[in-house]
FIGU-429123 format. One line per 5 residues: number of its first residue (from 1); their letters; for each residue x negated, y negated, z negated of N, C-alpha, C. Coordinates in steps of 0.1 Angstrom, whole numbers, plus 5000, padded with zeros to 4 digits. Each point is the difference from the previous one (the first is absolute). Example, Ala and Ser with C-alpha at 12.3 -4.5 7.8 and 13.67 -1.06 7.14 Angstrom:
1 = as = 4868 5057 4922 5009 4988 5000 4991 4988 5000 | 5004 4989 5007 4991 4989 5000 5008 4989 4992 .
% end
This chain:
1 = mkrvf = 5336 7379 3573 5012 4996 4992 4994 4997 4986 | 4993 5011 4995 4994 4998 4987 4992 4989 4997 | 4993 4997 5011 4991 4990 5000 5006 4985 4997 | 5011 4998 5010 5009 4989 4998 5006 4998 4987 | 5005 5012 4994 5005 5000 4986 4991 4996 4991 .
6 = llvvt = 4987 5005 5000 4990 4996 4991 4995 4985 5002 | 5001 4995 5012 4998 4986 5001 5011 4992 4993 | 5013 5004 5003 5010 4992 4993 5000 4999 4984 | 4996 5013 4995 4998 5001 4986 4990 4991 4996 | 4988 5002 5006 4989 4992 4998 5004 4985 4999 .
11 = cisac = 5007 4996 5011 5003 4985 5002 5009 4995 4988 | 5011 5010 4996 5008 4996 4987 4994 4999 4987 | 4989 5009 5000 4994 5000 4986 4990 4987 5001 | 4994 4997 5009 4991 4988 5001 5011 4987 4998 | 5010 5000 5006 5009 4989 4999 5004 4998 4985 .
16 = iagmn = 5005 5012 4996 5004 5000 4985 4990 4994 4991 | 4986 5005 5002 4990 4994 4992 4997 4987 5002 | 5001 4996 5013 4998 4984 5003 5011 4993 4994 | 5013 5005 4999 5010 4990 4994 4997 5000 4986 | 4997 5011 4993 4996 5000 4986 4990 4990 4998 .
21 = qltaq = 4988 5000 5007 4990 4992 4998 5005 4985 5002 | 5009 4998 5009 5003 4987 5003 5009 4995 4989 | 5009 5009 4994 5007 4995 4989 4992 4995 4988 | 4990 5008 4997 4992 4996 4989 4991 4985 5004 | 4998 5000 5013 4991 4989 5004 5011 4988 4999 .
26 = dycsm = 5014 5001 5004 5010 4991 4999 5002 4994 4987 | 5001 5008 4990 5000 4996 4987 4988 4989 4994 | 4989 5004 5006 4990 4991 4998 5001 4987 5007 | 5004 4999 5013 5000 4987 5008 5013 4994 4999 | 5012 5007 4996 5012 4993 5001 5000 4988 4990 .
31 = prfdq = 5009 4988 5006 5002 4991 4992 5011 5001 4988 | 4997 5010 4993 5009 5002 4989 4993 5008 4989 | 5006 5002 4988 4993 5008 4990 4993 4992 4990 | 4992 4991 5006 4991 4990 4992 5007 4985 5001 | 5012 5001 5007 5006 4987 5001 5016 5002 5004 .
36 = tafds = 5006 4988 4996 5016 5001 5002 5002 5002 5015 | 5010 5011 5002 5004 5004 5013 5015 4998 5003 | 5006 4998 4988 5016 5000 5000 5003 4992 4988 | 5011 4991 5000 5006 4994 4991 5008 5009 4989 | 5006 4995 4990 5006 5009 4990 5014 5002 5006 .
41 = aeiqv = 5006 4991 5007 5013 5005 5007 4999 5011 5010 | 4988 5003 5005 4999 5009 5009 4996 5014 4993 | 5001 5002 4987 4996 5013 4993 5014 5006 4996 | 4999 5013 5002 5010 5011 4998 4997 5003 4985 | 5008 5003 4992 4999 5006 4987 5010 5012 4998 .
46 = isdiv = 4996 5011 5000 5008 5012 4998 4999 5005 4986 | 5011 4997 4992 4997 5005 4985 5007 5013 4997 | 4993 5003 4988 5006 5013 4994 4999 5012 5008 | 4992 5004 5007 4997 5012 5007 4997 5011 4990 | 5007 5010 5000 4998 5011 4991 4988 5008 5005 .
51 = ygsgi = 4990 5001 4992 4988 5010 5003 4999 5011 4993 | 5008 5003 4989 5001 5011 4992 5006 4999 4988 | 4999 5009 4989 5005 5000 4988 4991 5006 4989 | 5003 4997 4988 4992 5008 4990 5005 4997 4986 | 4997 5010 4990 5006 4999 4987 4992 4989 4992 .
56 = nrage = 5007 4990 4997 4994 4990 4991 4997 5003 4986 | 4995 4990 4993 4997 5002 4986 5011 5003 4991 | 5011 4996 5005 5013 5001 4992 5006 5015 5003 | 4994 5008 5009 5005 5013 5005 5011 4999 5010 | 5001 4989 5006 5009 4998 5009 4995 5000 5015 .
61 = letlh = 5009 5005 5010 4992 5001 5012 5003 4983 5007 | 4987 4996 5004 5001 4985 5003 4997 5001 5016 | 5009 4992 5008 4997 5000 5014 4989 4987 5002 | 4992 5004 5010 4988 4990 5002 5002 4994 5012 | 4996 4987 5001 5002 4992 5011 4988 4991 5004 .
66 = ldiyr = 5001 4997 5013 4990 4991 5004 5006 4989 5011 | 4992 4988 5001 5005 4992 5010 4989 4997 5010 | 5005 4997 5012 4991 4998 5012 5003 4984 5007 | 4987 4994 5001 5001 4987 5005 4993 5000 5014 | 5005 4997 5010 4994 5000 5014 5005 4990 5009 .
71 = pmpel = 4992 4997 5010 5006 4989 5010 5010 5007 5007 | 5011 4992 5003 5011 5005 5008 4997 5008 5011 | 5003 5013 5003 4995 5008 5009 5003 4992 5015 | 5012 4993 5001 5003 4994 5014 4989 4988 5002 | 4994 4996 4989 4991 4989 5004 4985 5004 5000 .
76 = dtllk = 4997 5012 4997 4985 5005 4999 4998 5008 5011 | 4992 4998 5010 4997 5010 5009 4990 5013 4995 | 4993 4998 4989 4992 5012 4994 5010 5010 4994 | 5001 5012 5007 5010 5007 4995 4996 5008 4986 | 4987 5003 4999 4993 5005 4988 4991 4990 4994 .
81 = kpcvf = 5000 4998 4987 4992 4991 4993 4993 5006 4988 | 4989 4993 4996 4993 5004 4987 5010 4997 4990 | 4998 5006 4987 5010 5000 4990 4993 4995 4988 | 5006 4993 4992 4995 4997 4986 5009 5007 4990 | 4996 5011 4992 5008 5007 4991 4998 4994 4986 .
86 = fvhgg = 5011 4994 4994 4996 4991 4987 5008 5008 4990 | 4991 5000 4988 5006 5007 4987 5000 4988 4988 | 5010 4997 4995 5001 4989 4991 4995 5004 4987 | 4997 4989 4992 4996 5002 4986 5011 4998 4990 | 4995 4999 4988 5011 4999 4989 4997 5009 4987 .
91 = glvgg = 4988 5004 5000 4996 5009 4989 5008 5013 4997 | 5005 5006 5010 5008 5012 5001 5013 4999 4992 | 5006 4988 4994 5011 4996 4996 5008 4991 5006 | 4994 4993 5010 5009 4990 5005 4995 4997 5016 | 5004 4990 5005 4998 4997 5014 5008 5007 5010 .
96 = sksst = 5000 4997 5012 5007 5006 5011 4996 4997 5014 | 5005 5008 5010 4997 4995 5013 5006 4986 5005 | 5009 4996 4991 5008 4986 5003 4995 4989 4991 | 4989 5003 4992 4993 4989 4992 4995 4989 5010 | 4998 4988 4994 4996 4991 5009 4987 5000 5008 .
101 = gavtt = 4990 5005 4992 4988 5002 5007 5001 5009 5009 | 5007 5011 5000 5001 5012 5009 5009 4993 5012 | 5010 4993 4999 5006 4995 5011 4991 4989 5008 | 4994 4991 4991 4992 4991 5008 4989 5006 5008 | 4992 5009 4994 4990 5010 5007 5007 5005 5012 .
106 = gylha = 5012 5004 4999 5008 5008 5012 5000 4990 5014 | 5004 4987 4995 5003 4991 5011 4986 4994 5006 | 4991 5000 4991 4985 4995 5006 4996 5011 5010 | 5000 5014 4996 4996 5009 5010 5008 5003 5012 | 5012 4999 4997 5011 5002 5011 4998 4989 5010 .
111 = eagfv = 4998 4987 4997 4998 4988 5008 4987 5001 5008 | 4991 5006 4993 4988 5003 5007 4999 5012 5010 | 5013 5007 5001 5001 5011 5010 4999 5014 4995 | 4999 5002 4986 5001 5013 4995 5014 5006 4998 | 5000 5014 4998 5011 5004 4994 4996 5002 4984 .
116 = yvsid = 5009 4994 4991 4995 5001 4987 5011 5007 4993 | 4995 5010 4992 5008 5008 4992 4998 4998 4985 | 5012 4997 4991 4999 4998 4987 5008 5011 4992 | 4995 5008 4991 5006 5011 4993 5004 4997 4986 | 5009 5008 4996 5003 5000 4986 4997 5014 4995 .
121 = yrlgw = 4996 5003 4987 4996 5010 4994 5007 5002 4987 | 4998 5011 4994 5006 5003 4988 4993 4994 4989 | 5005 4993 4990 4995 4990 4989 5004 5008 4987 | 4992 4994 4989 5005 5005 4987 4989 5009 4995 | 4995 4993 4987 4993 5009 4990 5000 4993 4988 .
126 = dngnd = 4997 5006 4988 5000 4994 4987 4989 4991 4998 | 5000 4987 5003 4989 4991 4997 5001 4991 4988 | 5006 5008 4990 5002 4990 4988 5011 4991 4999 | 5003 4996 4988 5012 4992 4999 4996 4986 4992 | 4987 4997 5001 4995 4988 4996 4998 4990 5010 .
131 = sthcg = 4994 4988 4998 4999 4991 5010 4986 5002 5007 | 4991 5007 4993 4988 5004 5007 5001 5012 5009 | 5009 5009 4998 5001 5013 5007 4989 5009 4998 | 4994 4999 4988 4989 5007 4996 5003 5013 4992 | 5013 5002 4997 5003 5012 4993 5007 5010 5007 .
136 = gdtid = 4997 5000 5014 5006 5010 5009 4994 5014 5000 | 5005 5009 5007 4997 5013 5001 4991 5002 5012 | 4988 5003 4999 4992 5001 5012 5002 5012 5008 | 5003 5012 4996 5005 5011 5007 5011 4997 5010 | 5010 4992 4993 5011 4995 5007 4996 4991 5011 .
141 = mftai = 4989 4991 4998 4994 4992 5011 4996 5007 5011 | 4993 5010 4998 4992 5010 5010 5012 5008 5008 | 5012 5003 4992 5010 5006 5007 5006 4990 5010 | 5003 4989 4996 5005 4989 5008 4992 4997 5014 | 4986 5001 4997 4992 4997 5010 5001 5011 5010 .
146 = yravq = 5002 5013 4995 4999 5012 5009 5012 4999 5009 | 5012 4997 4992 5013 4999 5008 4999 4988 5012 | 4994 4990 4995 4999 4988 5010 4991 5005 5012 | 4989 5007 4997 4992 5006 5012 5007 5009 5009 | 5008 5009 4993 5008 5009 5008 5010 4990 5010 .
151 = dtkaa = 5005 4991 4995 5010 4992 5007 4992 4992 5013 | 4988 4995 4995 4992 4993 5011 4996 5009 5011 | 4997 5011 4998 4996 5011 5009 5013 5003 5009 | 5011 5002 4993 5012 5004 5007 5004 4989 5008 | 5000 4988 4996 5003 4988 5010 4991 4999 5013 .
156 = yrfik = 4988 5002 4996 4990 5001 5010 5003 5011 5011 | 5004 5011 4997 5004 5012 5007 5013 4996 5008 | 5008 4993 4994 5012 4996 5007 4996 4990 5012 | 4993 4990 4998 4997 4990 5012 4993 5006 5012 | 4991 5011 4995 4993 5006 5009 5009 5009 5010 .
161 = enadv = 5009 5007 4993 5010 5009 5006 5009 4992 5010 | 5004 4988 4996 5009 4992 5007 4993 4989 5007 | 4989 5000 5004 4991 4990 5006 5006 4995 5011 | 5004 5009 5009 5009 4996 5012 5010 4992 4998 | 5009 5003 4990 5011 4993 4998 4999 4985 4996 .
166 = ygidt = 4989 4998 4992 4997 4986 4996 4988 4993 5006 | 4993 5007 5011 4990 4992 5010 4987 5000 4991 | 4996 5010 4992 4988 5001 4994 4990 5007 5008 | 4988 4994 5000 4988 5009 5004 4994 5006 4988 | 5002 5012 5000 4995 5009 4988 4985 4998 4998 .
171 = nyiia = 4992 4997 5011 4985 5001 4999 4997 4988 4993 | 5008 4989 5000 4995 4986 4993 5010 4996 4988 | 4999 5008 4991 5006 4997 4987 4991 4993 4988 | 5005 4989 4996 4992 4995 4989 5008 5001 4987 | 4996 5007 4990 5006 5000 4986 4997 4989 4992 .
176 = egnsa = 5009 4992 4996 4999 4989 4989 5006 5000 4988 | 4994 4997 4990 5008 5002 4986 4998 4988 4991 | 5006 4997 4990 4999 4988 4990 5001 5007 4988 | 4989 5000 4991 5000 5004 4986 5002 5014 5000 | 5010 5004 4992 5003 5016 5001 5000 5005 5013 .
181 = gsmlv = 5007 4992 5011 5002 5006 5011 4986 5001 5008 | 4989 4992 4996 4986 5002 5005 4996 5013 4995 | 5002 5003 4988 4995 5013 4994 5007 5011 5007 | 5012 4999 5003 5006 5012 5006 4997 5001 5013 | 4996 4991 5008 4994 4999 5015 4986 5008 5000 .
186 = llaly = 4992 4996 4989 4988 5007 4999 4999 5014 4997 | 5009 5003 4989 5003 5013 4996 5006 5010 5011 | 5009 4994 5007 5006 5008 5011 4991 5004 5010 | 4990 4989 5003 4988 5003 5010 4992 5007 4995 | 4993 5001 4988 4987 5006 4996 5002 5010 4989 .
191 = gvqdd = 5014 5000 4995 5002 5011 4990 5004 5013 5005 | 4997 5011 4990 5005 5013 5003 5007 5007 4988 | 5007 5011 5003 5009 5006 4990 4992 5002 4988 | 4988 5005 5001 4991 5003 4989 4997 4989 4989 | 5003 4988 5006 4996 4987 4991 5011 4998 4990 .
196 = yyanf = 5011 5010 4999 5011 4995 4991 4999 5013 4990 | 5008 4999 4989 5004 5012 4991 5006 5011 5008 | 4995 5011 4997 5003 5013 5006 5016 5001 5001 | 5006 4998 4988 5015 5001 5000 5009 4990 5007 | 4994 4990 5006 5007 4991 5008 5005 5007 5013 .
201 = anelg = 4995 5009 5007 5004 5006 5012 5013 5007 4996 | 5000 5009 4989 5009 5007 4998 5012 4994 4994 | 4998 4988 4994 5012 4992 4996 5006 4990 5008 | 4990 4995 5007 5004 4988 5009 5000 5004 5016 | 4994 5009 5001 4998 5005 5015 4985 4994 5005 .
206 = yldsa = 4996 5005 5012 4986 4997 5006 5001 4986 5006 | 4988 4993 4998 4997 4987 5006 5007 4999 5014 | 4995 5010 5010 5004 4997 5013 5012 5008 5005 | 5009 5005 4992 5013 5006 5005 5012 4996 4991 | 4997 4988 4994 5014 4995 4991 5007 4991 5008 .
211 = dnslf = 5012 5000 4998 5011 4988 5003 5006 5003 5014 | 4992 5006 5010 5007 5004 5012 4992 5011 5007 | 5007 5005 5011 4993 5013 5005 4992 4997 5012 | 4996 4988 5001 4991 4996 5012 4985 5002 4998 | 4995 5010 5007 4986 5005 4997 4990 4997 5013 .
216 = ghdfd = 4987 5002 4997 4990 5000 5012 4998 4985 5002 | 5003 4992 4991 4995 4985 5001 4991 4997 4989 | 4987 4998 5003 4992 4996 4988 5000 4984 4996 | 4997 4997 4989 4999 4986 4996 4986 4994 5006 | 5001 4996 5012 4987 4996 5007 4999 4986 5007 .
221 = piati = 5002 4991 4990 5000 4987 5005 4983 4996 5006 | 5001 4990 5010 4986 5000 5005 4993 4987 4990 | 5008 4993 4992 4992 4991 4991 5012 4999 4988 | 4996 4994 4990 5007 4996 4987 4997 4985 4998 | 5011 4994 4994 4999 4989 4995 5005 4999 4985 .
226 = teaag = 4993 4996 4989 5004 5002 4985 4998 4988 4994 | 5010 4998 4990 4999 4987 4991 5002 5005 4987 | 4989 4998 4992 5001 5005 4987 5000 5013 4998 | 4990 5008 5006 5001 5013 5001 4992 5007 4989 | 5005 5011 4993 4992 5007 4992 5002 5015 5000 .
231 = lpdpn = 4990 5008 4997 5000 5014 5000 4995 5006 4988 | 5006 5013 4996 4995 5007 4989 4985 5005 5002 | 4998 5003 5012 4987 5004 5004 4995 4993 5013 | 4991 4991 5001 4997 4994 5011 4993 5009 5011 | 4994 5010 4994 4991 5008 5011 5009 5008 5009 .
236 = ivyrk = 5013 5000 5001 5008 5007 5009 4999 4993 5012 | 4996 4986 5003 4997 4993 5011 4990 5007 5009 | 4991 5009 4994 4990 5005 5009 5007 5011 5008 | 5011 5004 4997 5005 5013 5007 5003 4995 5016 | 5003 4988 5002 5002 4996 5015 4995 4988 5001 .
241 = dvpgf = 4998 4997 5013 4994 4988 5004 5009 4991 5008 | 5008 4992 4991 5010 4991 5006 4998 4985 4996 | 4998 4992 5009 4997 4986 4997 5011 4993 4992 | 4994 4992 4989 5012 4994 4992 4999 4986 4997 | 5009 4993 4998 4998 4983 4996 5006 5001 4986 .
246 = yfhgt = 4991 4996 4990 5004 5000 4985 5001 4986 4996 | 5011 4996 4994 5003 4987 4993 5002 5002 4987 | 4993 4992 4991 5001 5000 4985 4996 4988 4993 | 5007 4997 4989 4998 4989 4992 4990 5004 4989 | 4991 4993 4995 4989 5003 4991 5005 5000 4986 .
251 = cdpiv = 5013 4992 4997 5005 5001 4988 5012 5007 4997 | 5002 5010 5010 5011 5007 5000 5002 5009 4987 | 5011 4999 4992 5003 5004 4987 5005 5015 5000 | 5006 5003 5014 5010 5012 5001 4991 5012 5007 | 4993 4995 5011 4992 5011 5006 4987 4993 5001 .
256 = pyfsg = 4989 5005 4993 4988 4994 4996 4991 4999 5014 | 4993 4988 5001 4992 4998 5012 4989 5009 5001 | 4995 5002 4986 4987 5010 4998 5007 5012 4996 | 5001 5003 4989 5006 5011 4994 5005 5000 4986 | 5009 5008 4997 5006 4999 4986 5015 5004 4998 .
261 = paysc = 5007 5002 4991 5012 5006 4999 5011 4989 5006 | 5009 5007 5008 5011 4991 5004 5008 4992 4992 | 5004 4989 5004 5005 4990 4991 4993 4995 4989 | 4986 5002 5001 4991 4995 4990 5005 5006 4986 | 5006 5014 4999 5004 5006 4989 4990 5007 4992 .
266 = fdpyp = 4995 4993 4988 4989 5007 4993 5008 5004 4985 | 5010 4994 4997 5007 5003 4988 5016 5004 5005 | 5004 5009 4991 4996 5007 4988 4990 5012 5004 | 4999 5003 5014 4991 5009 5004 4997 4997 5015 | 4987 5001 5005 4998 4996 5014 5007 5009 5011 .
271 = yptfy = 5006 4991 5009 5004 5008 5012 4989 5007 5007 | 5003 5008 5011 4990 5006 5008 4993 4990 5008 | 4987 5001 5002 4992 4991 5006 5002 5000 5016 | 5003 4989 5005 5002 4999 5016 4989 4990 5004 | 4997 5003 5012 4985 4995 5007 5007 4990 5011 .
276 = gsypi = 4997 4988 4998 5005 4990 5011 4992 4998 5012 | 5003 4989 5008 4996 4999 5013 4984 5000 5000 | 4993 4994 4990 4987 4997 5000 4992 5012 4999 | 5002 5010 4991 4993 5014 5002 5003 5009 5012 | 5012 4997 5004 5004 5006 5012 4991 4997 5013 .
281 = vqllk = 5000 4987 5001 4991 4993 5012 4985 5005 4996 | 4994 5000 4988 4987 5003 4998 4998 5015 5004 | 5008 5008 4999 4999 5015 5004 4999 5000 5015 | 5009 4992 5008 5000 4999 5014 4987 4993 5004 | 4995 4991 4994 4988 4993 5004 4990 5009 4997 .
286 = avgrs = 4999 5009 4989 4988 5008 4999 4998 5010 5011 | 5011 5005 5006 4998 5010 5011 5002 4993 5014 | 4999 4988 4999 4997 4994 5014 5015 4998 5009 | 5011 5001 4993 5013 4998 5008 5005 4986 5000 | 5007 4998 5010 5005 4987 5002 5012 4997 4991 .
291 = yyfyt = 4999 4988 4994 5011 4994 4990 5001 4985 5002 | 5012 4997 4996 5002 4984 5000 5006 4998 4986 | 4994 4991 4993 5003 4996 4987 5003 4986 4996 | 5011 4996 4996 5004 4986 4997 5002 5001 4985 | 4990 4991 4992 4999 4998 4987 5008 4988 4997 .
296 = gegag = 5010 4999 4991 5005 4987 4995 4995 4997 4987 | 4990 4992 4999 4994 4998 4987 5009 4991 4991 | 5005 5005 4990 5009 4994 4990 5013 5005 5003 | 5006 5006 5009 5010 5004 5006 5007 5011 4989 | 5011 5002 4996 5007 5009 4992 5004 5012 5011 .
301 = hdvai = 5010 5006 4995 5006 5011 5008 5004 4997 5014 | 5006 4989 5003 5004 4995 5012 4988 4993 5006 | 4990 5006 5008 4987 4992 5005 5004 4991 5009 | 5011 5002 5008 5002 4991 5012 5015 5003 5004 | 5006 4988 5005 5013 5002 5005 5000 5008 5015 .
306 = pdtif = 5012 5004 5004 4998 5009 5014 4994 4992 5009 | 5003 4988 5003 4994 4993 5013 4985 5000 4997 | 4993 4996 4989 4988 5001 4999 4993 5014 5004 | 5008 5011 4994 4994 5014 5002 5000 5002 5015 | 5011 4995 5008 5002 5006 5013 4991 4992 5008 .
311 = syakg = 4995 4987 4996 4991 4992 5008 4987 5007 4999 | 4996 5006 4990 4988 5007 5000 5001 5014 5007 | 5010 5006 4996 5002 5014 5005 5001 5003 5014 | 5007 4989 5008 5003 5000 5014 4985 5002 5008 | 4989 4993 4994 4986 5001 5008 4996 5014 4998 .
316 = fikdv = 5001 5006 4988 4995 5013 4997 5008 5010 5009 | 5013 4999 5002 5008 5008 5010 4995 5000 5014 | 4999 4987 5004 4992 5000 5013 4987 5006 5001 | 4992 4998 4991 4987 5008 4999 5004 5015 5002 | 5007 5006 4993 5005 5013 5002 5004 5004 5012 .
321 = fcdkl = 5008 4992 5007 5005 5002 5013 4989 4999 5010 | 4990 4992 4999 4990 4997 5009 4988 5007 4997 | 5001 5010 4990 4988 5009 4995 4988 4990 4999 | 5002 4989 4992 4989 4991 4997 4998 5000 4984 | 5002 5011 4994 5000 5001 4984 4987 4995 4995 .
326 = hsaey = 4999 4994 4989 4988 4996 4994 5004 4999 4984 | 4991 4995 4992 5004 4995 4987 4999 4988 4997 | 5010 4994 4992 5001 4986 4999 5007 4998 4984 | 4994 4988 4995 5005 4997 4986 5004 4987 5000 | 5011 4996 4992 5005 4986 5000 5001 4998 4986 .
331 = yritg = 4994 4990 4995 5002 4994 4985 5005 4989 4998 | 5012 4998 4996 5008 4989 4998 5002 4995 4986 | 4998 4988 4995 5004 4997 4987 5015 4995 5001 | 5007 5008 4992 5015 4997 5002 5006 4998 4986 | 4993 4999 4990 5005 4997 4987 4989 4994 4991 .
336 = khics = 5006 4997 4990 4990 4991 4989 4989 5008 4993 | 5002 5014 4998 4991 5006 4993 4990 5008 5010 | 4989 5005 4993 4993 5007 5007 4997 5015 4992 | 5003 5012 5009 5000 5011 4993 4992 5011 5007 | 4993 4997 5010 4991 5009 5006 4987 4996 5007 .
341 = iengg = 5000 4997 5013 4988 4999 5007 4989 4991 4994 | 5005 4986 4999 4991 4990 4997 4991 5004 4989 | 5008 5008 4990 4992 5004 4988 4998 5013 4998 | 5001 5007 5010 4997 5013 5001 5010 5010 4991 | 5012 4994 4997 5008 5006 4992 4997 4998 4987 .
346 = alylq = 4991 4993 4995 4995 4999 4986 5008 4990 4993 | 4997 4997 4986 5009 4993 4992 4998 4983 5006 | 5012 4994 4997 5000 4987 5006 5010 4993 4992 | 4996 4989 4996 5010 4991 4991 5007 4991 5011 | 5010 5003 5002 5008 4994 5011 5007 4985 4995 .
351 = niypn = 5003 5001 4986 5006 4985 4997 4998 4998 4986 | 5000 4988 4996 4999 4997 4986 5008 4987 4997 | 5010 5002 4991 5008 4987 4999 5008 5002 4988 | 5006 4988 4993 4995 4986 5005 4988 4997 4997 | 4995 4989 5007 4987 4995 4995 5000 4985 5005 .
356 = pvsdh = 5001 4992 4988 4998 5002 4987 5009 5009 4994 | 4998 5005 4989 5008 5010 4993 5006 4995 4988 | 5012 5005 4995 5005 4995 4988 5002 5012 4990 | 5011 5008 5000 5000 5011 4991 4998 5014 5006 | 5000 5001 5013 4997 5014 5005 4992 4998 5014 .
361 = lvlev = 4992 5010 5001 4991 5000 5012 5004 5012 5009 | 5002 4998 5013 5005 5013 5007 4988 5003 5009 | 4996 5014 5001 4988 5004 5009 5008 5011 5009 | 4997 4997 5015 5006 5010 5009 4987 5005 5004 | 5001 5014 4998 4986 5008 5004 5005 5012 5012 .
366 = sstvi = 4991 5001 5008 5003 5011 5010 4987 5010 5001 | 5002 5012 5002 4988 5010 5001 5007 5012 5006 | 4991 5009 5004 5006 5013 5005 4996 5009 4991 | 4992 4999 4989 4995 5008 4993 5010 5001 4987 | 5003 5013 4997 5007 5003 4987 4990 5001 4988 .
371 = sdvhi = 4999 4989 4992 4990 4999 4990 5004 4989 4992 | 4997 4999 4986 5002 4988 4992 4994 4988 5004 | 5005 4990 4997 4990 4987 5002 4998 4992 4987 | 4990 4995 4998 4996 4994 4988 5000 4984 5003 | 5009 4994 4990 5002 4986 5004 4994 4993 4988 .
376 = tvfnm = 4992 4992 5002 4992 4990 4990 5000 4985 5002 | 5004 4993 4990 5001 4984 5001 4990 4995 4991 | 4990 4992 5007 4989 4993 4992 5004 4984 5001 | 4996 4995 4988 5000 4984 5000 4986 4995 5006 | 4998 4988 5001 4988 4995 5005 4988 5002 4992 .
381 = ngqvv = 5002 5003 4988 4988 5003 4992 4996 5015 5001 | 5007 5008 5009 4997 5014 5003 5006 5009 4988 | 5009 4995 4992 5007 5009 4990 5014 5006 5006 | 5001 5014 4995 5011 5006 5003 5013 4996 4994 | 5009 4995 5006 5012 4996 4995 5013 5009 5001 .
386 = ydqia = 4997 5011 5010 5010 5010 5005 4992 5011 5006 | 5005 5011 4996 4995 5013 5004 5009 5011 5002 | 5004 5006 5011 5010 5010 5003 4996 5011 5008 | 5003 5013 4998 4998 5010 5011 5014 5003 5004 | 5003 4998 5012 5015 5003 5007 4999 5009 5010 .
391 = gfypp = 5010 5007 5001 5003 5011 5011 5001 4994 5013 | 4995 5005 5011 5006 4995 5012 5002 5011 5011 | 5010 4997 5007 5005 5010 5011 5001 4992 5012 | 4993 5005 5011 5002 4993 5014 5014 4999 5005 | 5003 4990 5009 4988 4990 5004 4999 4986 4993 .
396 = lrsyv = 5012 4997 4994 5000 4988 4992 5005 4999 4987 | 4995 4992 4991 5007 5000 4987 4997 4986 4993 | 5009 4995 4992 5001 4988 4993 4995 5002 4986 | 4993 4991 4993 4997 5002 4987 5003 4985 4994 | 5006 5000 4989 5004 4987 4993 4992 4998 4987 .
401 = lstvt = 4992 4990 4998 4991 4998 4988 5006 4987 4994 | 5002 5003 4986 5004 4989 4992 4989 4991 4997 | 5001 4987 5001 4992 4990 4998 5002 4989 4991 | 5012 5004 4991 5005 4991 4991 4988 4995 4990 | 4992 5009 4996 4990 4998 4989 4987 4995 5006 .
406 = fpdgm = 5000 4997 5015 4988 4995 5004 4998 4986 4999 | 4988 4992 4995 4999 4987 5000 5000 4994 5013 | 5003 4988 5002 4998 4992 5013 4986 5000 5005 | 4999 5004 5011 4986 5002 5007 4999 5007 5013 | 4987 5005 5005 4999 5007 5012 4996 5015 4995 .
411 = ylvri = 5006 5009 5007 4996 5014 4997 4996 5008 5015 | 4994 5012 4995 4997 5009 5011 5008 5013 4997 | 5005 5007 5009 5009 5011 5001 4991 5010 5008 | 4996 5011 4994 4994 5010 5008 5008 5014 5000 | 5000 5006 5011 5008 5012 5003 4989 5009 5005 .
416 = eqgkd = 4999 5012 4994 4992 5011 5004 5008 5012 5002 | 4994 5008 5010 5006 5012 5001 4988 5009 5009 | 4995 5008 4991 4988 5008 5005 4989 4990 5000 | 4993 5000 5012 4990 4991 5004 5005 4987 5005 | 5014 4998 5003 5004 4988 5006 5004 4990 4990 .
421 = vyvnk = 4996 4988 5003 5001 4988 4990 5006 4989 5007 | 5009 4994 4994 5006 4987 5005 5001 4990 4990 | 4996 4987 5003 4998 4989 4989 5009 4988 5005 | 5007 4994 4992 5006 4987 5005 5002 4992 4987 | 5000 4986 5004 5003 4990 4992 5015 4996 4997 .
426 = fvk = 5004 4995 4988 5013 4995 4998 4997 4990 4990 | 5012 4990 4998 4998 4991 4990 5013 4999 4992 | 4998 4997 4989 5012 4997 4989 4998 4985 4994 .
% end
């Protein structure tokens, strides 16, 4: 009798293992996830699901919500599905789960057969009251980041706790973020309590126990997709080996492609340094980890529309499902400026106009170096007719030169920054 029982148990265990293996294999071979499997009319949207609550910047208890997009259960034979967990951007002062980008991304993933989760989180910090937002309180910025990471983790715990209700396979969750949401995804994945000011735990609660009482669920996506990501310390990505697809524009003035203060805020004092997708990828490359990297040369903060991001990311997701990870880099010229790869991030004279000139000449200059530039104008006899040392802050800056007193003729303008020199002609 014992032998029969053992045989039954062994058979059950083997069957379960086989089913688990089959599920993973099915995700690789199924005609979905990297192609449209449902149309928009076949998508169910469940809005404003409460996943927790927390004290916001105004000292009020704020109820926190998320939305779920999925194929209508009655039309989908797959009872549990991989999930895309999305965190919106907005500089921690704006944006929502209902923003156009978040909704568009939701339908793209749900139509491909995923369960898509889009969350809201607590917003608000003193980011200054001028148009540049460079007079903000950076301690308040990090406080806002901490609250938002707490919320991101709480929402993730909620979907894992309620995975059976919403048809989510918790072994296959991909975390995706845009801008500030990208930072939150990476901090939730790689960050630890000791990365923050010690008083935050006492004042705001711990990272892994805020907003709700759901415990025992780690933030453990099998992959990440980030757009315009930046981290205060990129070295935290060494803590876990999780494949990621990084999208970033080289001329991003808000989250630097290389490194620099957020919002390009150097005055009245520099904001804390953030490290963008390029240095993050270089760290991964240095230790031989898989990464996928889309560089939009000339793109600003919005490197690509959701459709473009999905068209690249779906192949990455299938590679994850099929255990075919490798490293891939995509370089696309998407704007008129050059801010990184082609010139190694060095000085570049983007534009000079009008040419011929009348009273003023405009020079558009890009660089990733924080250093003065030396602007010199020569006539064709080699005489200096204009000479100026001007400050430069990455990634782009325009300089206006008065040419009212210049006689008609041909001129050379030279721009120097360190050892980098650019020379161009113009005519008056």
